[in-house]
C-alpha positions as CSV (number, residue, x, y, z in Angstrom):
1,M,207.8,179.4,44.1
2,K,208.6,176.7,45.9
3,D,207.7,174.1,44.1
4,F,209.6,173.4,40.9
5,K,208.2,170.1,39.9
6,G,206.9,169.6,36.7
7,C,206.5,170.8,33.2
8,G,207.4,175.0,34.5
9,Q,211.2,173.6,35.2
10,M,212.7,176.3,32.4
11,Q,210.7,178.8,34.1
12,D,211.4,178.4,37.7
13,F,214.5,178.3,37.0
14,E,214.5,181.5,35.3
15,Q,212.8,183.1,38.5
16,I,215.1,181.7,40.8
17,Y,218.7,182.7,39.2
18,K,216.8,186.1,38.4
19,D,216.0,186.3,42.3
20,Y,219.0,184.5,44.1
21,F,221.8,185.4,41.9
22,R,222.8,188.6,43.1
23,D,223.0,186.6,46.5
24,V,225.0,183.9,45.3
25,Y,227.5,186.3,44.0
26,L,228.2,188.3,46.3
27,Y,228.1,185.5,49.2
28,I,230.7,184.4,47.1
29,R,232.6,187.3,46.9
30,S,232.5,188.1,50.3
31,L,234.5,184.7,50.7
32,S,237.0,185.0,47.9
33,R,237.4,188.8,48.0
34,D,237.7,188.6,43.8
35,D,235.0,189.5,41.2
36,L,235.9,186.5,39.1
37,T,235.8,184.0,41.4
38,A,232.9,185.0,42.6
39,E,231.4,185.4,39.1
40,E,233.1,181.9,38.1
41,I,231.0,180.7,41.3
42,A,228.1,181.6,41.2
43,G,227.7,180.1,37.5
44,E,228.8,176.7,38.6
45,T,226.5,177.8,41.6
46,F,223.3,177.8,39.1
47,F,224.5,175.4,36.5
48,K,224.5,172.9,39.0
49,V,221.1,174.3,40.1
50,L,219.8,173.1,36.5
51,K,220.9,170.2,36.7
52,S,219.5,169.3,39.9
53,I,216.2,171.6,40.1
54,D,213.6,168.1,40.1
55,S,215.7,166.8,43.3
56,F,215.2,170.1,45.3
57,D,214.1,169.3,48.4
58,E,211.3,171.8,49.6
59,L,210.8,171.9,52.6
60,C,214.3,173.7,52.3
61,D,214.2,177.6,51.7
62,V,215.6,177.9,48.5
63,R,218.2,180.5,49.3
64,T,219.4,178.0,51.9
65,W,220.1,175.5,49.1
66,L,221.3,178.0,46.5
67,I,224.2,179.7,49.6
68,Q,224.6,175.5,50.4
69,I,225.5,174.5,46.3
70,A,227.8,177.8,46.2
71,K,229.9,177.1,49.6
72,N,230.4,173.8,47.8
73,T,231.5,174.6,44.6
74,Y,234.0,177.1,46.4
75,C,235.3,175.2,48.7
76,M,235.8,172.1,46.2
77,M,237.4,174.7,43.6
78,N,240.3,175.8,46.5
79,I,240.9,172.2,48.0
80,A,241.7,171.4,43.7
81,G,243.5,174.5,43.6
82,R,246.3,173.1,45.8
């Protein structure tokens, strides 16, 4: 599951989305305390994942990678909103 290199990247992405969307959503929901923000950031997170899946460090845990992207996206959104 952690090997995202090669021709199966779209299937890998779909599986990652199915397996981890809820985790990412709930994490951002706990930070933002807002359903709409959590949904927006989760969607943006997976868009970023789709664009960068080929650069995934296979030594990293997938959930950790996703949560880090989500956290950074949330923080950047807050900075931009100031």
